[in-house]
VOPAGU-2260 file (C-alpha; in pm, 1 decimal, decimal comma):
REM VOPAGU-2260
SITE   aa  ch    i         X         Y         Z
SITE  MET   A    0    4711,0    2056,0     -10,8
SITE  THR   A    1    4384,1    2132,5     168,0
SITE  LYS   A    2    4286,1    1862,1     411,2
SITE  ARG   A    3    3983,4    1658,2     311,8
SITE  THR   A    4    3658,5    1704,5     506,8
SITE  PHE   A    5    3522,7    1352,9     453,7
SITE  GLY   A    6    3659,3    1014,9     352,5
SITE  VAL   A    7    3506,2     715,7     174,5
SITE  ILE   A    8    3651,6     364,8     179,7
SITE  GLY   A    9    3512,8     126,4     -82,9
SITE  LEU   A   10    3443,7     231,8    -438,7
SITE  ALA   A   11    3176,1      -6,4    -554,6
SITE  VAL   A   12    2866,5     161,2    -702,0
SITE  MET   A   13    2722,0     285,5    -371,0
SITE  GLY   A   14    3058,7     408,5    -242,3
SITE  GLU   A   15    3136,9     595,1    -563,8
SITE  ASN   A   16    2798,1     760,4    -576,6
SITE  LEU   A   17    2803,0     866,9    -212,8
SITE  ALA   A   18    3151,3    1012,2    -259,8
SITE  LEU   A   19    3030,5    1211,2    -560,8
SITE  ASN   A   20    2723,0    1321,3    -365,9
SITE  VAL   A   21    2930,3    1451,7     -73,7
SITE  GLU   A   22    3169,9    1634,4    -309,1
SITE  SER   A   23    2882,2    1793,1    -498,9
SITE  ARG   A   24    2758,3    1947,8    -172,0
SITE  GLY   A   25    3085,5    2137,9    -126,9
SITE  PHE   A   26    3286,2    1900,7      92,6
SITE  PRO   A   27    3638,8    1802,5     -21,1
SITE  ILE   A   28    3663,4    1422,4     -37,2
SITE  ALA   A   29    3930,4    1158,1      11,2
SITE  VAL   A   30    3874,7     809,1    -131,8
SITE  TYR   A   31    4043,9     474,2     -92,4
SITE  ASN   A   32    3982,7     128,7    -234,9
SITE  ARG   A   33    4183,5    -183,2    -157,8
SITE  THR   A   34    4213,4    -261,5    -529,5
SITE  THR   A   35    4418,5      26,5    -669,0
SITE  THR   A   36    4295,7     -15,9   -1026,2
SITE  VAL   A   37    3939,1      54,4    -911,6
SITE  THR   A   38    4053,8     382,6    -755,4
SITE  GLU   A   39    4250,1     478,3   -1066,0
SITE  GLU   A   40    3952,6     413,8   -1295,5
SITE  PHE   A   41    3721,8     617,5   -1072,2
SITE  MET   A   42    3963,2     911,4   -1063,1
SITE  ALA   A   43    4010,1     900,2   -1441,3
SITE  THR   A   44    3637,0     894,0   -1517,3
SITE  ARG   A   45    3360,4     994,9   -1279,3
SITE  ALA   A   46    3585,7    1184,0   -1034,4
SITE  LYS   A   47    3780,2    1372,0   -1300,2
SITE  GLY   A   48    3783,7    1747,1   -1235,8
SITE  LYS   A   49    3616,4    1716,6    -897,7
SITE  ASP   A   50    3746,9    1803,1    -552,4
SITE  ILE   A   51    3837,5    1443,1    -478,5
SITE  LYS   A   52    4177,5    1316,8    -365,7
SITE  ALA   A   53    4264,7     948,7    -396,4
SITE  ALA   A   54    4497,0     768,1    -156,7
SITE  SER   A   55    4694,4     457,5    -244,9
SITE  THR   A   56    4730,5     339,2     116,5
SITE  LEU   A   57    4516,8     362,2     427,3
SITE  GLU   A   58    4795,6     552,7     601,0
SITE  GLU   A   59    4793,1     818,2     328,6
SITE  PHE   A   60    4412,7     823,5     332,7
SITE  VAL   A   61    4402,0     895,4     705,7
SITE  GLN   A   62    4672,8    1162,6     685,5
SITE  ILE   A   63    4492,2    1373,5     424,9
SITE  LEU   A   64    4172,5    1392,8     632,0
SITE  GLU   A   65    4110,1    1687,4     861,5
SITE  ARG   A   66    4042,7    1617,8    1229,2
SITE  PRO   A   67    3819,2    1499,3    1375,1
SITE  ARG   A   68    3818,6    1252,3    1088,7
SITE  LYS   A   69    3490,1    1134,2     938,4
SITE  ILE   A   70    3526,4     809,4     744,6
SITE  LEU   A   71    3246,2     627,4     562,8
SITE  ILE   A   72    3309,1     254,5     514,7
SITE  MET   A   73    3124,4     110,4     212,8
SITE  VAL   A   74    3235,9    -251,1     192,0
SITE  LYS   A   75    3050,4    -581,4     203,1
SITE  ALA   A   76    2877,2    -650,0     535,5
SITE  GLY   A   77    3028,4    -896,0     781,0
SITE  ILE   A   78    3396,6    -988,2     800,3
SITE  PRO   A   79    3512,0    -721,5     546,9
SITE  VAL   A   80    3373,5    -443,4     771,6
SITE  ASP   A   81    3560,5    -581,2    1074,0
SITE  ALA   A   82    3876,6    -609,7     866,8
SITE  VAL   A   83    3865,2    -244,0     760,0
SITE  ILE   A   84    3789,6    -131,1    1116,0
SITE  ASP   A   85    4084,7    -331,7    1251,5
SITE  GLN   A   86    4315,3    -174,1     993,0
SITE  LEU   A   87    4188,7     177,1    1062,5
SITE  LYS   A   88    4184,4     180,8    1442,8
SITE  PRO   A   89    4563,5     204,7    1495,6
SITE  LEU   A   90    4578,1     495,7    1249,7
SITE  LEU   A   91    4303,8     709,0    1406,3
SITE  GLU   A   92    4300,8     946,9    1700,8
SITE  GLU   A   93    4052,0    1016,3    1977,7
SITE  GLY   A   94    3739,0    1186,8    1846,1
SITE  ASP   A   95    3763,1    1043,8    1494,3
SITE  THR   A   96    3448,3     869,4    1371,1
SITE  MET   A   97    3395,9     567,2    1149,9
SITE  ILE   A   98    3062,0     515,9     973,4
SITE  ASP   A   99    2947,6     176,5     847,1
SITE  GLY   A  100    2710,9     255,9     560,1
SITE  GLY   A  101    2653,7    -101,4     445,1
SITE  ASN   A  102    2367,6    -341,9     521,7
SITE  SER   A  103    2524,5    -474,0     840,5
SITE  LEU   A  104    2334,4    -688,6    1085,8
SITE  TYR   A  105    2231,9    -465,3    1375,2
SITE  GLU   A  106    2381,9    -710,0    1628,2
SITE  ASP   A  107    2722,1    -667,7    1461,4
SITE  THR   A  108    2678,4    -292,2    1485,2
SITE  GLU   A  109    2595,3    -319,4    1856,2
SITE  ARG   A  110    2918,3    -512,3    1911,9
SITE  ARG   A  111    3132,0    -277,3    1704,6
SITE  THR   A  112    2990,0      28,2    1878,0
SITE  ARG   A  113    3074,4    -109,5    2223,4
SITE  GLU   A  114    3426,5    -213,5    2124,7
SITE  ILE   A  115    3519,3      99,5    1930,0
SITE  GLU   A  116    3387,8     358,1    2174,6
SITE  LEU   A  117    3604,1     206,3    2449,5
SITE  THR   A  118    3904,3     327,7    2246,1
SITE  GLY   A  119    3782,3     689,0    2236,5
SITE  LEU   A  120    3675,8     668,1    1872,9
SITE  GLY   A  121    3324,0     730,5    1745,6
SITE  PHE   A  122    3123,9     474,1    1552,1
SITE  VAL   A  123    2800,0     514,5    1358,0
SITE  GLY   A  124    2604,7     231,2    1197,1
SITE  MET   A  125    2408,9     402,7     921,3
SITE  GLY   A  126    2141,5     253,0     702,3
SITE  VAL   A  127    2148,4     394,0     348,9
SITE  SER   A  128    1850,6     345,9     117,8
SITE  GLY   A  129    1786,4     462,1    -234,1
SITE  GLY   A  130    2001,2     243,7    -453,3
SITE  GLU   A  131    2269,0     390,4    -675,6
SITE  GLU   A  132    2055,0     684,8    -788,9
SITE  GLY   A  133    1961,7     772,8    -432,6
SITE  ALA   A  134    2323,1     750,8    -320,8
SITE  LEU   A  135    2420,6    1000,8    -591,7
SITE  LYS   A  136    2129,1    1243,1    -572,4
SITE  GLY   A  137    2011,9    1207,8    -213,4
SITE  PRO   A  138    1937,4     890,6     -14,5
SITE  SER   A  139    1739,2     828,4     300,4
SITE  LEU   A  140    1991,1     796,3     584,0
SITE  MET   A  141    1935,5     611,2     913,1
SITE  PRO   A  142    2233,7     676,1    1142,2
SITE  GLY   A  143    2261,9     512,4    1484,3
SITE  GLY   A  144    2529,2     540,8    1751,1
SITE  THR   A  145    2605,4     805,2    2009,8
SITE  GLN   A  146    2432,3    1142,2    1984,1
SITE  ALA   A  147    2773,5    1311,9    1992,6
SITE  SER   A  148    2897,6    1117,0    1690,6
SITE  TYR   A  149    2582,2    1203,5    1499,3
SITE  ASN   A  150    2615,5    1571,4    1588,7
SITE  ASP   A  151    2963,4    1578,6    1432,2
SITE  LEU   A  152    2826,7    1428,9    1110,9
SITE  GLU   A  153    2495,1    1613,9    1094,9
SITE  PRO   A  154    2610,1    1912,5     880,1
SITE  ILE   A  155    2723,1    1673,0     607,0
SITE  LEU   A  156    2443,4    1416,4     637,2
SITE  THR   A  157    2168,8    1678,2     617,5
SITE  LYS   A  158    2320,2    1813,0     295,9
SITE  ILE   A  159    2367,7    1480,9     115,7
SITE  SER   A  160    2033,3    1321,7     208,9
SITE  ALA   A  161    1713,9    1351,2       4,9
SITE  GLN   A  162    1520,1    1671,4      69,0
SITE  VAL   A  163    1142,1    1667,2     115,8
SITE  ASP   A  164     883,1    1925,1     215,4
SITE  ASP   A  165     949,9    1887,5     588,2
SITE  GLY   A  166    1327,3    1859,3     586,6
SITE  PRO   A  167    1619,8    1633,5     498,0
SITE  CYS   A  168    1562,0    1258,2     499,8
SITE  VAL   A  169    1795,8    1192,0     789,1
SITE  THR   A  170    1758,4    1198,0    1165,5
SITE  TYR   A  171    1937,2    1060,0    1467,7
SITE  ILE   A  172    1777,7     716,5    1499,3
SITE  GLY   A  173    1910,0     598,7    1834,4
SITE  PRO   A  174    2200,4     431,4    2015,4
SITE  GLY   A  175    2404,7     127,8    1915,2
SITE  GLY   A  176    2258,9     -66,7    1625,8
SITE  ALA   A  177    1936,8     136,6    1602,4
SITE  GLY   A  178    2018,8     276,6    1258,1
SITE  HIS   A  179    2087,3     -61,1    1104,1
SITE  TYR   A  180    1784,6    -210,0    1278,2
SITE  VAL   A  181    1555,4      52,0    1124,2
SITE  LYS   A  182    1719,3      -5,7     784,6
SITE  MET   A  183    1665,9    -381,2     824,8
SITE  VAL   A  184    1293,9    -332,0     891,7
SITE  HIS   A  185    1277,3     -84,0     601,5
SITE  ASN   A  186    1408,6    -366,2     382,2
SITE  GLY   A  187    1154,4    -608,1     529,3
SITE  ILE   A  188     876,3    -368,6     432,2
SITE  GLU   A  189    1039,9    -340,3      90,3
SITE  TYR   A  190    1028,0    -719,9      51,2
SITE  GLY   A  191     657,2    -717,6     137,0
SITE  ASP   A  192     585,6    -427,0     -95,7
SITE  MET   A  193     762,8    -589,5    -389,6
SITE  GLN   A  194     588,1    -923,1    -340,2
SITE  LEU   A  195     246,1    -756,1    -317,8
SITE  ILE   A  196     311,2    -570,6    -642,9
SITE  ALA   A  197     425,3    -896,9    -806,2
SITE  GLU   A  198     103,2   -1068,2    -697,5
SITE  ALA   A  199    -110,1    -782,8    -831,7
SITE  TYR   A  200      79,7    -818,3   -1162,7
SITE  ASP   A  201      21,7   -1195,1   -1163,2
SITE  ILE   A  202    -354,4   -1152,4   -1121,5
SITE  LEU   A  203    -380,3    -875,5   -1378,7
SITE  LYS   A  204    -176,1   -1071,4   -1632,5
SITE  ASN   A  205    -297,2   -1427,7   -1579,5
SITE  VAL   A  206    -652,5   -1381,8   -1452,8
SITE  VAL   A  207    -764,3   -1054,4   -1610,4
SITE  GLY   A  208    -548,4   -1106,2   -1921,6
SITE  LEU   A  209    -377,9    -766,8   -1950,6
SITE  ASN   A  210     -88,0    -731,2   -2192,1
SITE  ASN   A  211     227,4    -534,8   -2108,8
SITE  GLN   A  212     102,2    -207,8   -2254,5
SITE  GLU   A  213    -216,8    -237,2   -2051,6
SITE  LEU   A  214     -16,0    -325,9   -1742,3
SITE  HIS   A  215     195,4     -15,9   -1795,2
SITE  GLU   A  216    -116,1     198,2   -1819,2
SITE  VAL   A  217    -273,7      46,5   -1507,3
SITE  PHE   A  218      35,4      89,1   -1290,2
SITE  ALA   A  219      97,3     440,3   -1423,0
SITE  GLU   A  220    -261,0     529,5   -1330,1
SITE  TRP   A  221    -216,8     376,2    -984,6
SITE  ASN   A  222     104,0     571,2    -933,9
SITE  ALA   A  223     -85,1     892,5   -1005,0
SITE  SER   A  224    -326,2     819,9    -718,4
SITE  PRO   A  225    -258,6     945,6    -363,7
SITE  GLU   A  226    -306,5     595,4    -221,4
SITE  LEU   A  227     -56,9     401,5    -434,0
SITE  ASN   A  228     184,0     673,4    -543,8
SITE  SER   A  229     528,9     530,6    -471,4
SITE  PHE   A  230     872,5     466,5    -614,9
SITE  LEU   A  231     809,6      93,1    -655,4
SITE  ILE   A  232     478,9     142,3    -839,7
SITE  GLU   A  233     646,5     404,6   -1058,2
SITE  ILE   A  234     932,6     179,7   -1166,5
SITE  THR   A  235     690,5    -111,9   -1214,8
SITE  ALA   A  236     494,1      94,9   -1467,0
SITE  ASP   A  237     820,1     178,6   -1643,4
SITE  ILE   A  238     935,1    -185,9   -1651,2
SITE  PHE   A  239     638,6    -291,5   -1867,7
SITE  ARG   A  240     746,8     -52,0   -2143,7
SITE  ARG   A  241    1101,9    -176,0   -2188,5
SITE  VAL   A  242    1173,2    -391,3   -2495,3
SITE  ASP   A  243    1481,7    -607,1   -2549,6
SITE  GLU   A  244    1681,9    -481,6   -2848,1
SITE  GLU   A  245    1805,7    -830,1   -2935,9
SITE  THR   A  246    1472,4   -1013,8   -2947,4
SITE  GLY   A  247    1209,7    -741,4   -2968,0
SITE  GLU   A  248    1037,9    -900,8   -2667,9
SITE  HIS   A  249     951,9    -718,0   -2347,9
SITE  ILE   A  250    1243,2    -758,3   -2106,7
SITE  VAL   A  251    1017,3    -849,5   -1815,4
SITE  ASP   A  252     897,3   -1158,5   -2004,3
SITE  LEU   A  253    1255,7   -1274,4   -2064,6
SITE  ILE   A  254    1365,9   -1256,5   -1699,3
SITE  LEU   A  255    1397,6   -1585,1   -1511,2
SITE  ASP   A  256    1141,7   -1607,8   -1230,7
SITE  ALA   A  257    1395,0   -1684,3    -956,1
SITE  ALA   A  258    1443,1   -1390,5    -718,8
SITE  GLY   A  259    1757,4   -1326,4    -517,2
SITE  GLN   A  260    1798,7   -1184,2    -168,3
SITE  LYS   A  261    2084,6   -1049,9      41,2
SITE  GLY   A  262    1962,7   -1140,4     388,6
SITE  THR   A  263    1792,3    -832,6     533,4
SITE  GLY   A  264    1443,9    -974,7     474,7
SITE  ARG   A  265    1541,4   -1298,5     647,2
SITE  TRP   A  266    1696,0   -1103,0     936,6
SITE  THR   A  267    1371,8    -907,5     976,1
SITE  VAL   A  268    1170,2   -1228,3    1003,5
SITE  GLN   A  269    1417,5   -1377,3    1250,8
SITE  SER   A  270    1409,0   -1067,4    1469,1
SITE  ALA   A  271    1028,7   -1058,4    1463,9
SITE  LEU   A  272    1016,6   -1421,4    1577,8
SITE  GLU   A  273    1258,4   -1347,9    1861,0
SITE  LEU   A  274    1057,5   -1045,3    1973,9
SITE  GLY   A  275     719,4   -1213,5    1927,6
SITE  VAL   A  276     583,5    -969,3    1668,1
SITE  PRO   A  277     363,9   -1104,5    1384,7
SITE  ILE   A  278     485,6    -992,6    1040,3
SITE  PRO   A  279     316,2   -1247,6     810,9
SITE  THR   A  280     330,4   -1031,5     496,4
SITE  MET   A  281     708,2    -999,6     517,9
SITE  TYR   A  282     747,2   -1367,5     600,0
SITE  ALA   A  283     536,3   -1455,2     294,2
SITE  ALA   A  284     754,3   -1230,3      78,8
SITE  VAL   A  285    1075,9   -1394,8     198,6
SITE  ASN   A  286     924,3   -1739,6     151,8
SITE  ALA   A  287     806,3   -1648,2    -199,8
SITE  ARG   A  288    1162,5   -1561,7    -300,6
SITE  ILE   A  289    1285,3   -1890,7    -156,1
SITE  MET   A  290    1014,3   -2082,1    -342,5
SITE  SER   A  291    1100,6   -1904,0    -667,6
SITE  ALA   A  292    1453,3   -2044,6    -649,0
SITE  TYR   A  293    1312,5   -2397,1    -692,8
SITE  LYS   A  294    1272,1   -2330,0   -1065,3
SITE  GLU   A  295    1353,0   -2675,9   -1201,1
SITE  GLU   A  296    1133,0   -2853,2    -946,0
SITE  ARG   A  297     845,3   -2616,3   -1019,0
SITE  VAL   A  298     873,4   -2673,9   -1392,5
SITE  ALA   A  299     865,7   -3050,4   -1338,5
SITE  ALA   A  300     573,7   -3027,8   -1095,2
SITE  SER   A  301     372,4   -2804,8   -1328,4
SITE  GLY   A  302     325,6   -3099,3   -1564,4
SITE  GLN   A  303     196,8   -3327,8   -1288,8
SITE  LEU   A  304      15,9   -3114,4   -1032,4
SITE  THR   A  305    -229,3   -2963,1   -1274,0
SITE  LYS   A  306    -514,4   -2742,4   -1156,0
SITE  GLU   A  307    -880,7   -2782,7   -1235,6
SITE  LYS   A  308   -1027,5   -2569,1   -1508,4
SITE  ALA   A  309   -1133,7   -2241,1   -1350,2
SITE  HIS   A  310   -1501,7   -2156,0   -1374,9
SITE  PHE   A  311   -1482,1   -1836,1   -1172,7
SITE  ASP   A  312   -1635,5   -1537,7   -1346,9
SITE  ILE   A  313   -1414,6   -1237,2   -1281,2
SITE  GLY   A  314   -1677,9    -999,0   -1413,3
SITE  ASP   A  315   -1606,5    -665,0   -1574,5
SITE  ARG   A  316   -1234,2    -604,7   -1638,5
SITE  ALA   A  317   -1239,0    -248,1   -1514,7
SITE  GLU   A  318   -1415,8    -361,3   -1199,3
SITE  ILE   A  319   -1169,5    -638,4   -1116,1
SITE  ILE   A  320    -874,0    -406,4   -1187,7
SITE  ASP   A  321   -1019,0    -159,5    -938,9
SITE  LYS   A  322   -1062,8    -439,9    -685,2
SITE  VAL   A  323    -700,1    -548,4    -729,4
SITE  ARG   A  324    -602,1    -187,3    -666,4
SITE  ALA   A  325    -803,5    -189,4    -343,0
SITE  ALA   A  326    -651,9    -521,5    -236,2
SITE  LEU   A  327    -300,5    -393,5    -304,4
SITE  TYR   A  328    -360,2     -79,4     -98,5
SITE  CYS   A  329    -506,0    -270,6     197,5
SITE  SER   A  330    -226,7    -527,1     188,8
SITE  LYS   A  331      40,9    -256,5     170,0
SITE  MET   A  332    -106,6     -92,4     477,4
SITE  CYS   A  333     -84,2    -422,5     662,8
SITE  SER   A  334     280,2    -459,4     558,7
SITE  TYR   A  335     367,9    -111,3     685,5
SITE  ALA   A  336     164,1    -170,3    1001,8
SITE  GLN   A  337     366,3    -484,9    1071,0
SITE  GLY   A  338     693,5    -299,9    1013,9
SITE  MET   A  339     603,0     -13,9    1247,1
SITE  ALA   A  340     482,5    -259,4    1513,5
SITE  LEU   A  341     816,1    -441,4    1492,7
SITE  LEU   A  342    1006,8    -112,7    1529,2
SITE  SER   A  343     794,9     -23,6    1830,7
SITE  LYS   A  344     867,1    -354,5    2003,5
SITE  ALA   A  345    1239,6    -342,0    1920,8
SITE  SER   A  346    1257,8      13,6    2053,1
SITE  GLN   A  347    1131,3    -108,0    2389,2
SITE  ALA   A  348    1338,0    -427,2    2394,3
SITE  TYR   A  349    1667,9    -263,6    2295,8
SITE  ASN   A  350    1613,8      82,8    2451,2
SITE  TYR   A  351    1641,2     252,7    2112,2
SITE  ASN   A  352    1376,8     515,9    2195,8
SITE  LEU   A  353    1273,1     528,5    1829,9
SITE  ASN   A  354    1061,3     813,5    1701,7
SITE  LEU   A  355     826,8     630,9    1462,8
SITE  ALA   A  356     695,1     956,1    1314,1
SITE  GLU   A  357    1051,5    1053,0    1222,8
SITE  CYS   A  358    1121,1     707,2    1078,9
SITE  ALA   A  359     822,6     751,8     847,6
SITE  ARG   A  360     926,9    1107,5     761,1
SITE  ILE   A  361    1280,3    1019,4     652,0
SITE  TRP   A  362    1138,9     744,0     428,8
SITE  LYS   A  363     938,5    1001,6     231,2
SITE  GLY   A  364    1228,6    1069,9      -4,3
SITE  GLY   A  365    1536,1     895,0    -138,8
SITE  CYS   A  366    1458,1     541,9     -21,2
SITE  ILE   A  367    1311,2     241,9    -203,1
SITE  ILE   A  368     984,4     236,5      -5,1
SITE  ARG   A  369     914,7     608,5     -45,0
SITE  ALA   A  370     542,6     654,1     -97,3
SITE  GLY   A  371     274,1     919,8     -81,1
SITE  PHE   A  372     100,4     771,1     222,3
SITE  LEU   A  373     415,7     794,4     439,1
SITE  ASP   A  374     306,4    1147,2     526,8
SITE  LYS   A  375     -13,5     996,6     670,3
SITE  ILE   A  376     192,4     742,8     865,4
SITE  LYS   A  377     408,4    1024,2    1000,1
SITE  HIS   A  378      96,0    1215,9    1101,7
SITE  ALA   A  379     -55,2     909,5    1271,5
SITE  PHE   A  380     246,6     861,8    1499,0
SITE  THR   A  381     285,5    1235,2    1556,3
SITE  GLU   A  382     -72,3    1251,0    1681,6
SITE  ASP   A  383     -32,9     935,8    1891,7
SITE  PRO   A  384     327,9     819,8    1952,5
SITE  GLN   A  385     189,9     522,1    2148,8
SITE  LEU   A  386     -41,6     408,9    1867,6
SITE  PRO   A  387     -48,1      27,7    1909,5
SITE  ASN   A  388    -108,7     -46,5    1542,1
SITE  LEU   A  389    -123,5     159,4    1226,0
SITE  LEU   A  390    -450,1      -7,9    1125,8
SITE  LEU   A  391    -619,1     179,4    1411,4
SITE  ALA   A  392    -509,3     522,9    1289,6
SITE  PRO   A  393    -796,8     740,4    1159,9
SITE  GLU   A  394    -597,2     799,7     840,5
SITE  PHE   A  395    -624,6     431,6     747,3
SITE  LYS   A  396    -892,8     256,5     950,0
SITE  GLN   A  397   -1201,4     357,0     752,5
SITE  THR   A  398   -1022,6     336,6     418,9
SITE  ILE   A  399    -939,0     -29,0     477,6
SITE  LEU   A  400   -1282,3    -111,1     616,4
SITE  ASP   A  401   -1440,8      35,9     303,2
SITE  ARG   A  402   -1222,0    -181,3      77,3
SITE  GLN   A  403   -1220,7    -515,2     255,3
SITE  SER   A  404   -1498,2    -668,6      40,6
SITE  ALA   A  405   -1298,4    -602,9    -275,9
SITE  TRP   A  406    -987,1    -737,3    -101,8
SITE  ARG   A  407   -1162,7   -1065,3     -24,2
SITE  GLU   A  408   -1306,0   -1098,8    -375,3
SITE  VAL   A  409    -959,1   -1066,2    -526,8
SITE  LEU   A  410    -830,0   -1351,9    -311,5
SITE  VAL   A  411   -1125,3   -1567,7    -417,2
SITE  ALA   A  412   -1055,3   -1492,0    -784,1
SITE  ALA   A  413    -685,9   -1573,5    -743,0
SITE  SER   A  414    -756,4   -1899,6    -559,9
SITE  ALA   A  415   -1018,7   -2012,6    -811,8
SITE  ASN   A  416    -769,1   -1958,5   -1091,7
SITE  GLY   A  417    -479,4   -2134,3    -916,6
SITE  ILE   A  418    -277,5   -1816,3    -864,6
SITE  ALA   A  419     -69,4   -1813,3    -544,5
SITE  VAL   A  420     -98,7   -1483,0    -357,8
SITE  PRO   A  421      84,5   -1551,6     -31,0
SITE  ALA   A  422     143,8   -1187,2      61,3
SITE  PHE   A  423    -212,1   -1077,9     -21,4
SITE  SER   A  424    -344,1   -1374,6     179,2
SITE  SER   A  425    -109,7   -1316,9     472,1
SITE  SER   A  426    -204,2    -949,9     484,4
SITE  LEU   A  427    -574,8   -1032,5     500,5
SITE  ASP   A  428    -505,2   -1300,2     761,4
SITE  TYR   A  429    -322,1   -1037,2     967,3
SITE  PHE   A  430    -615,4    -798,4     938,2
SITE  ASP   A  431    -872,2   -1064,8    1025,5
SITE  SER   A  432    -668,5   -1196,5    1318,1
SITE  TYR   A  433    -598,1    -850,9    1460,4
SITE  ARG   A  434    -961,9    -740,6    1444,6
SITE  ARG   A  435   -1103,5   -1051,5    1619,7
SITE  ALA   A  436   -1168,5   -1037,8    1991,3
SITE  ARG   A  437   -1141,1   -1416,8    2023,3
SITE  LEU   A  438    -915,4   -1652,4    1829,3
SITE  PRO   A  439    -912,2   -2035,7    1836,0
SITE  GLN   A  440    -591,1   -2051,3    2038,0
SITE  ASN   A  441    -798,6   -2146,2    2342,5
SITE  LEU   A  442    -801,4   -2491,6    2182,4
SITE  THR   A  443    -424,4   -2471,5    2125,7
SITE  GLN   A  444    -373,4   -2399,1    2494,6
SITE  ALA   A  445    -601,4   -2689,2    2587,7
SITE  GLN   A  446    -395,2   -2922,9    2368,2
SITE  ARG   A  447     -69,4   -2797,9    2521,9
SITE  ASP   A  448    -203,7   -2850,6    2869,3
SITE  TYR   A  449    -335,6   -3196,4    2778,2
SITE  PHE   A  450      -9,4   -3339,9    2643,4
SITE  GLY   A  451     245,5   -3131,2    2834,3
SITE  ALA   A  452      77,5   -2977,8    3140,6
SITE  HIS   A  453     175,6   -2633,6    3007,7
SITE  THR   A  454    -121,5   -2473,3    3193,4
SITE  TYR   A  455    -358,1   -2204,8    3066,5
SITE  GLU   A  456    -528,5   -1883,8    3175,1
SITE  ARG   A  457    -908,7   -1852,6    3206,1
SITE  ILE   A  458   -1140,3   -1581,8    3074,9
SITE  ASP   A  459   -1331,2   -1580,7    3405,3
SITE  LYS   A  460   -1018,4   -1532,5    3619,1
SITE  PRO   A  461    -759,1   -1248,8    3641,0
SITE  ARG   A  462    -475,7   -1249,0    3385,3
SITE  GLY   A  463    -161,1   -1403,2    3527,4
SITE  GLU   A  464    -333,7   -1688,3    3708,6
SITE  PHE   A  465    -257,4   -2027,1    3552,4
SITE  PHE   A  466    -450,7   -2352,1    3572,2
SITE  HIS   A  467    -410,1   -2716,9    3480,2
SITE  ALA   A  468    -694,0   -2959,2    3404,2
SITE  ASN   A  469    -715,1   -3333,3    3451,3
SITE  TRP   A  470    -799,3   -3415,1    3089,8
SITE  ILE   A  471    -791,5   -3794,9    3114,9
SITE  GLU   A  472   -1087,6   -3954,2    3286,8
SITE  GLU   A  473    -995,9   -4235,8    3524,2
């Protein structure tokens, strides 16, 4: 039997689809799943007739792989990944490489990389984005680890990733946990993007009064525009068309308004706090999901904490729809700006040496946040790799300035009608804070010095000199 070029451990949806993707690109595959019945079902259905060999034990799996072995681990993040690694290590030989393709915490990846490379094995922590369809047809891949390990995998990864006009949606991200860190921030941006779209929907439905057919038409039109063209806008337009066969109602109206999360958004917020990078849009998105889980309390409160009757005139429907579109675009830019700023700071703090232009480029296809304006983001960081903030890039600066009046009007309309728009609001707060030369934190510093002698700097003295005042008169 011909030795297998690539191996996949874990045959849940993502593992199956990636295995089929690799095989479809001409690479013989070996697969293994701890539960044998899962492997048997896969081989009898989706893998039937394909160049895929199943193994019933890890020992057999390792033996049918050609050297140096390349093994993709697709199991649940955390303890299960460590368990598989511990089982594999005694079976592998120097030069073999393990790839963790799950949503692992980057700190875990840092630890695993250090421990595994001491044994002479290679280890790659690789972010994979695109969902089950992307995994099958071409995802965005974010591999981190040693350059040598990536070089061994590159011929396969470039073939299985999404293909866009300027190349495959994969690049060497950086050492250690860099790949999983970039994937984590990608997911943070995704959280922000999804919440912003949900808030636009809320305004259009409950303030403007659009029905589902009209919502479909609006989002389809937005998706056709160069500013808002994106995967998430595209699927949102599609969602409003789907009708439940059982009830005849639109499915979106039957779905409980309690959103789940798997942790990557929370990790992004935690990392930003540790690094001192403001990402208010992403924080608002995470908090909105948490708030949504309080369904029973919200239902009870809705009967007691009633809002005043709104007397705000929204004006012409077409005009307010266009203003919501402008607000969504401006807010999305703030969300992406926050994500890129976080990547920039992490790159410095962790010595990742990230190429932000390349990060934007590989998100152009395959991944959940793929969008038309990512090419502009790529261009902005290609022109100025040290760009301090995306909002200052010529591609975006004037566009946002031209739309800020509409942005503000939308927030007024939402507030007057009792519609919470935490991500829209946080995005505008970010913009307004970033553009101001002087913020009120001079008072904060005075308070800190008053009660705790924490000292302060002065605007009429050099930075780095600290002072303390005697605030209490004798």
